[in-house]
OpenMM code with the backbone's topology and positions (N, CA, C; nanometers):
from openmm import Vec3, app, unit

residues = "MET LYS ASN MET PRO VAL PHE ASP LYS VAL THR PRO SER LEU LEU GLU ALA MET PRO TYR GLN TYR ALA GLY LYS ASP ILE ASN VAL CYS ILE GLU THR GLU GLU PHE THR CYS LEU CYS PRO TRP THR GLY LEU PRO ASP TYR ALA TYR LEU VAL ILE ASN TYR VAL PRO ALA LYS THR VAL VAL GLU LEU LYS SER LEU LYS MET TYR LEU GLN THR PHE ARG MET VAL GLY MET VAL HIS GLU SER VAL VAL ASN ARG ILE MET ASP ASP LEU VAL LYS ALA VAL LYS PRO LYS ASN MET SER VAL GLU LEU GLU PHE GLY ILE ARG GLY GLY ILE THR THR THR VAL SER ALA GLU TYR HIS SER LYS LYS MET LYS GLY LYS".split()
positions = [
    Vec3(8.5742, 8.9198, 10.0924),
    Vec3(8.7146, 8.9516, 10.1028),
    Vec3(8.7570, 9.0293, 9.9795),
    Vec3(8.8329, 9.1373, 10.0025),
    Vec3(8.8813, 9.2199, 9.8917),
    Vec3(8.9865, 9.1465, 9.8117),
    Vec3(8.9876, 9.1732, 9.6822),
    Vec3(9.0963, 9.1208, 9.6003),
    Vec3(9.2197, 9.2059, 9.6233),
    Vec3(9.3335, 9.1407, 9.6435),
    Vec3(9.4589, 9.2130, 9.6602),
    Vec3(9.5036, 9.2612, 9.5233),
    Vec3(9.5631, 9.3807, 9.5171),
    Vec3(9.6099, 9.4300, 9.3873),
    Vec3(9.7245, 9.3444, 9.3348),
    Vec3(9.7289, 9.3271, 9.2052),
    Vec3(9.8387, 9.2564, 9.1401),
    Vec3(9.9207, 9.3604, 9.0653),
    Vec3(10.0473, 9.3697, 9.0997),
    Vec3(10.1345, 9.4687, 9.0390),
    Vec3(10.2234, 9.4024, 8.9344),
    Vec3(10.2382, 9.4663, 8.8200),
    Vec3(10.3281, 9.4141, 8.7176),
    Vec3(10.4356, 9.5159, 8.6834),
    Vec3(10.4446, 9.6206, 8.7648),
    Vec3(10.5501, 9.7200, 8.7486),
    Vec3(10.5760, 9.7846, 8.8840),
    Vec3(10.6962, 9.8349, 8.9013),
    Vec3(10.7311, 9.9039, 9.0252),
    Vec3(10.6517, 10.0339, 9.0317),
    Vec3(10.5948, 10.0625, 9.1481),
    Vec3(10.5030, 10.1747, 9.1622),
    Vec3(10.5487, 10.2695, 9.2736),
    Vec3(10.6429, 10.3603, 9.2444),
    Vec3(10.6923, 10.4517, 9.3467),
    Vec3(10.5879, 10.5507, 9.3977),
    Vec3(10.4803, 10.5702, 9.3231),
    Vec3(10.3760, 10.6632, 9.3681),
    Vec3(10.3078, 10.6148, 9.4963),
    Vec3(10.3294, 10.4885, 9.5328),
    Vec3(10.2737, 10.4364, 9.6571),
    Vec3(10.3466, 10.4892, 9.7809),
    Vec3(10.4710, 10.5325, 9.7634),
    Vec3(10.5502, 10.5814, 9.8766),
    Vec3(10.4952, 10.7134, 9.9303),
    Vec3(10.4782, 10.7187, 10.0610),
    Vec3(10.4302, 10.8399, 10.1260),
    Vec3(10.5328, 10.8852, 10.2290),
    Vec3(10.5540, 11.0158, 10.2356),
    Vec3(10.6437, 11.0738, 10.3345),
    Vec3(10.5624, 11.1441, 10.4423),
    Vec3(10.6082, 11.1316, 10.5668),
    Vec3(10.5442, 11.1990, 10.6796),
    Vec3(10.6434, 11.3000, 10.7378),
    Vec3(10.5946, 11.4075, 10.7961),
    Vec3(10.6860, 11.5049, 10.8566),
    Vec3(10.7680, 11.4412, 10.9695),
    Vec3(10.8959, 11.4740, 10.9738),
    Vec3(10.9830, 11.4327, 11.0830),
    Vec3(10.9774, 11.5433, 11.1876),
    Vec3(10.9202, 11.5144, 11.3023),
    Vec3(10.8949, 11.6153, 11.4042),
    Vec3(11.0214, 11.6751, 11.4639),
    Vec3(11.1329, 11.6083, 11.4502),
    Vec3(11.2572, 11.6553, 11.5109),
    Vec3(11.3583, 11.6959, 11.4042),
    Vec3(11.3115, 11.7574, 11.2983),
    Vec3(11.4009, 11.8025, 11.1914),
    Vec3(11.5158, 11.8816, 11.2537),
    Vec3(11.6361, 11.8528, 11.2092),
    Vec3(11.7546, 11.9155, 11.2666),
    Vec3(11.8241, 11.8264, 11.3676),
    Vec3(11.7543, 11.7245, 11.4167),
    Vec3(11.8125, 11.6286, 11.5098),
    Vec3(11.8382, 11.4992, 11.4336),
    Vec3(11.9660, 11.4650, 11.4192),
    Vec3(12.0011, 11.3459, 11.3414),
    Vec3(11.9732, 11.2174, 11.4183),
    Vec3(11.8996, 11.1290, 11.3544),
    Vec3(11.8772, 10.9932, 11.4043),
    Vec3(11.8950, 10.8986, 11.2877),
    Vec3(11.9162, 10.7732, 11.3163),
    Vec3(11.9228, 10.6723, 11.2108),
    Vec3(11.7954, 10.5903, 11.2143),
    Vec3(11.7329, 10.5764, 11.0998),
    Vec3(11.6151, 10.4920, 11.0856),
    Vec3(11.6607, 10.3663, 11.0119),
    Vec3(11.6369, 10.2509, 11.0733),
    Vec3(11.6745, 10.1230, 11.0120),
    Vec3(11.5483, 10.0416, 10.9889),
    Vec3(11.5260, 10.0031, 10.8647),
    Vec3(11.4089, 9.9242, 10.8262),
    Vec3(11.4609, 9.7941, 10.7667),
    Vec3(11.4095, 9.6810, 10.8136),
    Vec3(11.4554, 9.5507, 10.7665),
    Vec3(11.3360, 9.4619, 10.7344),
    Vec3(11.3536, 9.3776, 10.6347),
    Vec3(11.2536, 9.2754, 10.6053),
    Vec3(11.3211, 9.1553, 10.5400),
    Vec3(11.2723, 9.0395, 10.5743),
    Vec3(11.3185, 8.9146, 10.5131),
    Vec3(11.2263, 8.8720, 10.3997),
    Vec3(11.1283, 8.9539, 10.3681),
    Vec3(11.0225, 8.9136, 10.2760),
    Vec3(11.0282, 8.9820, 10.1402),
    Vec3(11.1437, 9.0366, 10.1016),
    Vec3(11.1523, 9.1017, 9.9710),
    Vec3(11.1626, 8.9966, 9.8611),
    Vec3(11.0853, 9.0158, 9.7548),
    Vec3(11.0935, 8.9266, 9.6393),
    Vec3(11.0816, 9.0071, 9.5100),
    Vec3(11.1476, 8.9554, 9.4082),
    Vec3(11.1335, 9.0048, 9.2719),
    Vec3(11.1528, 8.8827, 9.1818),
    Vec3(11.1539, 8.9046, 9.0528),
    Vec3(11.1709, 8.7922, 8.9609),
    Vec3(11.3039, 8.8011, 8.8876),
    Vec3(11.3632, 8.6847, 8.8634),
    Vec3(11.4807, 8.6781, 8.7771),
    Vec3(11.4346, 8.7124, 8.6352),
    Vec3(11.4993, 8.8096, 8.5698),
    Vec3(11.4528, 8.8493, 8.4369),
    Vec3(11.4765, 8.7433, 8.3296),
    Vec3(11.5629, 8.6451, 8.3562),
    Vec3(11.5920, 8.5432, 8.2553),
    Vec3(11.5091, 8.4168, 8.2734),
    Vec3(11.4881, 8.3758, 8.3988),
    Vec3(11.4149, 8.2514, 8.4216),
    Vec3(11.2700, 8.2739, 8.4626),
    Vec3(11.2395, 8.3940, 8.5145),
    Vec3(11.1063, 8.4206, 8.5667),
    Vec3(11.0847, 8.3617, 8.7050),
    Vec3(11.1881, 8.2987, 8.7612),
    Vec3(11.1776, 8.2413, 8.8949),
    Vec3(11.1936, 8.3511, 9.0002),
    Vec3(11.1327, 8.3313, 9.1172),
    Vec3(11.1430, 8.4346, 9.2213),
    Vec3(11.2826, 8.4409, 9.2825),
    Vec3(11.3271, 8.5622, 9.3116),
    Vec3(11.4484, 8.5880, 9.3880),
    Vec3(11.4029, 8.6405, 9.5238),
    Vec3(11.4569, 8.5827, 9.6295),
    Vec3(11.4225, 8.6229, 9.7656),
    Vec3(11.5412, 8.6953, 9.8265),
    Vec3(11.5142, 8.8012, 9.9041),
    Vec3(11.6237, 8.8787, 9.9606),
    Vec3(11.5884, 8.9335, 10.0980),
    Vec3(11.6930, 8.9544, 10.1760),
    Vec3(11.6856, 9.0240, 10.3037),
    Vec3(11.7218, 9.1690, 10.2738),
    Vec3(11.6320, 9.2607, 10.3048),
    Vec3(11.6483, 9.4018, 10.2718),
    Vec3(11.6734, 9.4835, 10.3977),
    Vec3(11.7751, 9.5708, 10.3912),
    Vec3(11.8034, 9.6643, 10.5009),
    Vec3(11.8132, 9.8044, 10.4419),
    Vec3(11.7330, 9.8953, 10.4960),
    Vec3(11.7367, 10.0368, 10.4574),
    Vec3(11.7760, 10.1150, 10.5819),
    Vec3(11.8797, 10.1956, 10.5714),
    Vec3(11.9223, 10.2858, 10.6782),
    Vec3(11.9213, 10.4266, 10.6234),
    Vec3(11.8650, 10.5211, 10.7005),
    Vec3(11.8709, 10.6599, 10.6550),
    Vec3(11.8624, 10.7575, 10.7710),
    Vec3(11.9159, 10.8754, 10.7464),
    Vec3(11.9049, 10.9876, 10.8397),
    Vec3(11.8068, 11.0853, 10.7763),
    Vec3(11.6890, 11.1038, 10.8380),
    Vec3(11.5900, 11.1929, 10.7790),
    Vec3(11.6301, 11.3392, 10.7894),
    Vec3(11.5841, 11.4164, 10.6931),
    Vec3(11.6021, 11.5619, 10.6976),
    Vec3(11.4732, 11.6230, 10.7522),
    Vec3(11.3679, 11.6223, 10.6711),
    Vec3(11.2397, 11.6813, 10.7125),
    Vec3(11.1246, 11.5818, 10.7117),
    Vec3(11.1458, 11.4652, 10.6440),
    Vec3(11.0383, 11.3668, 10.6351),
    Vec3(11.0918, 11.2258, 10.6595),
    Vec3(10.9996, 11.1363, 10.6941),
    Vec3(11.0293, 10.9940, 10.7083),
    Vec3(10.9304, 10.9167, 10.6212),
    Vec3(10.9682, 10.7943, 10.5844),
    Vec3(10.8784, 10.7151, 10.5011),
    Vec3(10.7713, 10.6511, 10.5892),
    Vec3(10.6489, 10.6533, 10.5418),
    Vec3(10.5386, 10.5882, 10.6110),
    Vec3(10.5509, 10.4383, 10.5807),
    Vec3(10.5536, 10.3549, 10.6846),
    Vec3(10.5905, 10.2139, 10.6678),
    Vec3(10.4908, 10.1303, 10.5873),
    Vec3(10.3621, 10.1559, 10.6021),
    Vec3(10.2650, 10.0789, 10.5226),
    Vec3(10.2834, 10.1097, 10.3740),
    Vec3(10.3097, 10.2341, 10.3420),
    Vec3(10.3308, 10.2695, 10.2011),
    Vec3(10.4589, 10.2047, 10.1484),
    Vec3(10.5610, 10.1955, 10.2339),
    Vec3(10.6850, 10.1273, 10.1936),
    Vec3(10.6585, 9.9798, 10.1671),
    Vec3(10.5819, 9.9173, 10.2544),
    Vec3(10.5472, 9.7758, 10.2362),
    Vec3(10.4744, 9.7535, 10.1035),
    Vec3(10.3764, 9.8388, 10.0754),
    Vec3(10.3015, 9.8249, 9.9502),
    Vec3(10.3919, 9.8476, 9.8297),
    Vec3(10.4800, 9.9471, 9.8388),
    Vec3(10.5763, 9.9748, 9.7317),
    Vec3(10.6660, 9.8543, 9.7075),
    Vec3(10.7217, 9.7975, 9.8146),
    Vec3(10.8118, 9.6826, 9.7990),
    Vec3(10.7406, 9.5624, 9.7377),
    Vec3(10.6130, 9.5486, 9.7657),
    Vec3(10.5369, 9.4375, 9.7079),
    Vec3(10.5218, 9.4506, 9.5566),
    Vec3(10.5363, 9.5700, 9.5032),
    Vec3(10.5219, 9.5864, 9.3581),
    Vec3(10.6377, 9.5227, 9.2817),
    Vec3(10.7462, 9.4895, 9.3498),
    Vec3(10.8595, 9.4232, 9.2843),
    Vec3(10.8321, 9.2752, 9.2585),
    Vec3(10.7332, 9.2182, 9.3231),
    Vec3(10.7106, 9.0729, 9.3199),
    Vec3(10.6889, 9.0150, 9.1812),
    Vec3(10.6337, 9.0910, 9.0915),
    Vec3(10.6056, 9.0391, 8.9576),
    Vec3(10.6904, 9.1081, 8.8510),
    Vec3(10.8001, 9.1696, 8.8946),
    Vec3(10.8859, 9.2444, 8.8031),
    Vec3(11.0203, 9.1744, 8.7909),
    Vec3(11.0634, 9.1509, 8.6672),
    Vec3(11.1945, 9.0915, 8.6429),
    Vec3(11.3018, 9.1986, 8.6405),
    Vec3(11.3942, 9.1920, 8.7361),
    Vec3(11.5032, 9.2901, 8.7444),
    Vec3(11.6288, 9.2213, 8.7969),
    Vec3(11.7443, 9.2630, 8.7450),
    Vec3(11.8699, 9.2125, 8.7997),
    Vec3(11.8933, 9.2781, 8.9354),
    Vec3(11.9726, 9.2128, 9.0184),
    Vec3(11.9937, 9.2566, 9.1563),
    Vec3(12.0422, 9.4008, 9.1670),
    Vec3(12.1371, 9.4375, 9.0838),
    Vec3(12.1937, 9.5718, 9.0889),
    Vec3(12.0885, 9.6781, 9.0557),
    Vec3(12.0021, 9.6475, 8.9632),
    Vec3(11.8960, 9.7410, 8.9262),
    Vec3(11.7928, 9.7558, 9.0376),
    Vec3(11.7639, 9.6467, 9.1068),
    Vec3(11.6677, 9.6518, 9.2173),
    Vec3(11.7168, 9.7479, 9.3249),
    Vec3(11.8433, 9.7332, 9.3654),
    Vec3(11.8979, 9.8183, 9.4718),
    Vec3(11.8964, 9.9645, 9.4299),
    Vec3(11.9407, 9.9931, 9.3083),
    Vec3(11.9428, 10.1310, 9.2612),
    Vec3(11.8022, 10.1888, 9.2492),
    Vec3(11.7077, 10.1091, 9.2063),
    Vec3(11.5692, 10.1571, 9.1922),
    Vec3(11.5090, 10.1912, 9.3276),
    Vec3(11.5279, 10.1036, 9.4267),
    Vec3(11.4764, 10.1317, 9.5608),
    Vec3(11.5395, 10.2593, 9.6156),
    Vec3(11.6703, 10.2705, 9.5998),
    Vec3(11.7411, 10.3895, 9.6478),
    Vec3(11.6864, 10.5153, 9.5811),
    Vec3(11.6786, 10.5158, 9.4493),
    Vec3(11.6306, 10.6337, 9.3762),
    Vec3(11.4893, 10.6732, 9.4185),
    Vec3(11.4005, 10.5744, 9.4284),
    Vec3(11.2610, 10.6036, 9.4628),
    Vec3(11.2474, 10.6573, 9.6051),
    Vec3(11.3221, 10.5983, 9.6990),
    Vec3(11.3145, 10.6453, 9.8374),
    Vec3(11.3759, 10.7841, 9.8540),
    Vec3(11.4865, 10.8099, 9.7870),
    Vec3(11.5489, 10.9420, 9.7959),
    Vec3(11.4537, 11.0487, 9.7420),
    Vec3(11.3868, 11.0202, 9.6319),
    Vec3(11.2899, 11.1160, 9.5769),
    Vec3(11.1730, 11.1388, 9.6724),
    Vec3(11.1277, 11.0320, 9.7381),
    Vec3(11.0105, 11.0430, 9.8257),
    Vec3(11.0414, 11.1092, 9.9590),
    Vec3(11.1575, 11.0788, 10.0174),
    Vec3(11.1868, 11.1199, 10.1547),
    Vec3(11.2894, 11.2332, 10.1630),
    Vec3(11.3754, 11.2449, 10.0624),
    Vec3(11.4816, 11.3472, 10.0602),
    Vec3(11.5653, 11.3441, 10.1891),
    Vec3(11.6284, 11.2293, 10.2186),
    Vec3(11.7042, 11.2158, 10.3421),
    Vec3(11.8390, 11.2867, 10.3362),
    Vec3(11.9030, 11.2988, 10.4522),
    Vec3(12.0396, 11.3511, 10.4566),
    Vec3(12.1355, 11.2479, 10.3984),
    Vec3(12.1145, 11.1221, 10.4338),
    Vec3(12.1885, 11.0129, 10.3714),
    Vec3(12.1074, 10.8856, 10.3841),
    Vec3(12.1439, 10.7877, 10.3018),
    Vec3(12.0682, 10.6629, 10.2987),
    Vec3(12.1571, 10.5518, 10.2446),
    Vec3(12.1324, 10.4310, 10.2937),
    Vec3(12.1936, 10.3129, 10.2333),
    Vec3(12.0855, 10.2068, 10.2170),
    Vec3(12.0979, 10.1306, 10.1104),
    Vec3(12.0058, 10.0209, 10.0824),
    Vec3(12.0912, 9.8987, 10.0538),
    Vec3(12.0607, 9.7885, 10.1216),
    Vec3(12.1353, 9.6650, 10.0996),
    Vec3(12.0383, 9.5496, 10.0841),
    Vec3(12.0627, 9.4680, 9.9839),
    Vec3(11.9833, 9.3480, 9.9610),
    Vec3(12.0771, 9.2284, 9.9578),
    Vec3(12.0477, 9.1296, 10.0417),
    Vec3(12.1221, 9.0037, 10.0395),
    Vec3(12.0300, 8.8990, 9.9790),
    Vec3(12.0590, 8.8635, 9.8544),
    Vec3(11.9751, 8.7692, 9.7820),
    Vec3(12.0101, 8.6263, 9.8218),
    Vec3(11.9073, 8.5434, 9.8315),
    Vec3(11.9244, 8.4044, 9.8719),
    Vec3(12.0090, 8.3253, 9.7739),
    Vec3(12.0523, 8.2117, 9.8211),
    Vec3(12.1412, 8.1261, 9.7423),
    Vec3(12.0707, 8.0772, 9.6167),
    Vec3(12.1405, 8.0938, 9.5055),
    Vec3(12.0936, 8.0411, 9.3777),
    Vec3(12.2159, 7.9835, 9.3083),
    Vec3(12.2136, 7.8549, 9.2809),
    Vec3(12.3285, 7.7904, 9.2177),
    Vec3(12.4521, 7.7937, 9.3061),
    Vec3(12.4303, 7.7941, 9.4383),
    Vec3(12.5416, 7.7946, 9.5319),
    Vec3(12.6016, 7.9319, 9.5565),
    Vec3(12.5409, 8.0376, 9.5031),
    Vec3(12.5960, 8.1727, 9.5160),
    Vec3(12.4968, 8.2626, 9.5884),
    Vec3(12.5487, 8.3340, 9.6899),
    Vec3(12.4716, 8.4384, 9.7570),
    Vec3(12.5238, 8.5722, 9.7066),
    Vec3(12.4337, 8.6629, 9.6744),
    Vec3(12.4730, 8.7944, 9.6240),
    Vec3(12.4234, 8.9024, 9.7192),
    Vec3(12.5140, 8.9921, 9.7600),
    Vec3(12.4763, 9.1079, 9.8403),
    Vec3(12.5100, 9.2322, 9.7596),
    Vec3(12.4105, 9.3178, 9.7411),
    Vec3(12.4278, 9.4405, 9.6631),
    Vec3(12.3854, 9.5577, 9.7510),
    Vec3(12.4667, 9.6638, 9.7518),
    Vec3(12.4329, 9.7796, 9.8343),
    Vec3(12.4611, 9.9084, 9.7586),
    Vec3(12.3924, 10.0133, 9.8013),
    Vec3(12.4105, 10.1462, 9.7423),
    Vec3(12.4004, 10.2487, 9.8538),
    Vec3(12.4682, 10.3625, 9.8348),
    Vec3(12.4641, 10.4704, 9.9329),
    Vec3(12.4304, 10.6024, 9.8648),
    Vec3(12.3661, 10.6884, 9.9422),
    Vec3(12.3313, 10.8231, 9.8960),
    Vec3(12.3703, 10.9213, 10.0055),
    Vec3(12.4290, 11.0339, 9.9662),
    Vec3(12.4603, 11.1429, 10.0579),
    Vec3(12.4117, 11.2718, 9.9918),
    Vec3(12.3299, 11.3476, 10.0642),
    Vec3(12.2781, 11.4715, 10.0063),
    Vec3(12.3926, 11.5672, 9.9784),
    Vec3(12.3716, 11.6574, 9.8852),
    Vec3(12.4758, 11.7566, 9.8500),
    Vec3(12.5126, 11.8408, 9.9705),
    Vec3(12.4159, 11.8709, 10.0538),
    Vec3(12.4429, 11.9501, 10.1758),
    Vec3(12.5379, 11.8755, 10.2681),
    Vec3(12.5211, 11.7422, 10.2775),
    Vec3(12.6062, 11.6631, 10.3649),
    Vec3(12.7454, 11.6460, 10.3070),
    Vec3(12.7584, 11.6410, 10.1743),
    Vec3(12.8892, 11.6233, 10.1107),
    Vec3(12.9816, 11.7411, 10.1386),
    Vec3(12.9238, 11.8595, 10.1522),
    Vec3(13.0030, 11.9787, 10.1752),
    Vec3(13.0542, 11.9945, 10.3174),
    Vec3(13.0018, 11.9148, 10.4086),
    Vec3(13.0426, 11.9272, 10.5501),
    Vec3(13.1754, 11.8634, 10.5745),
] * unit.nanometer
topology = app.Topology()
chain = topology.addChain("A")
for resn in residues:
    res = topology.addResidue(resn, chain)
    for name in ("N", "CA", "C"):
        topology.addAtom(name, app.Element.getBySymbol(name[0]), res)
């Protein structure tokens, strides 16, 4: 059995983009997972979150296995919730160059508090419309 890689830093180079065959035709791509984890930077304890990514592709779409591997690199990284959302957004926008995108993470209850953090991106071309 192969040893699984152990990541200690976020690795955006794992993200792969594939050509979107219907460039020019707007669709919404929604990707969800209940298995997102990262570490609390103060306690080192795991933070669990429900992740939703929505985007309208321009010319490329994200390859899902590469996205899964990329998201797994957060597992051993201590980051505050707001930084996690912004990092995922920035890395995906660079990789896929969508027309628009939103990323939302709903972090599990810790100390009786649930935190939901979201970010949006709109390409410059879309802002002018």
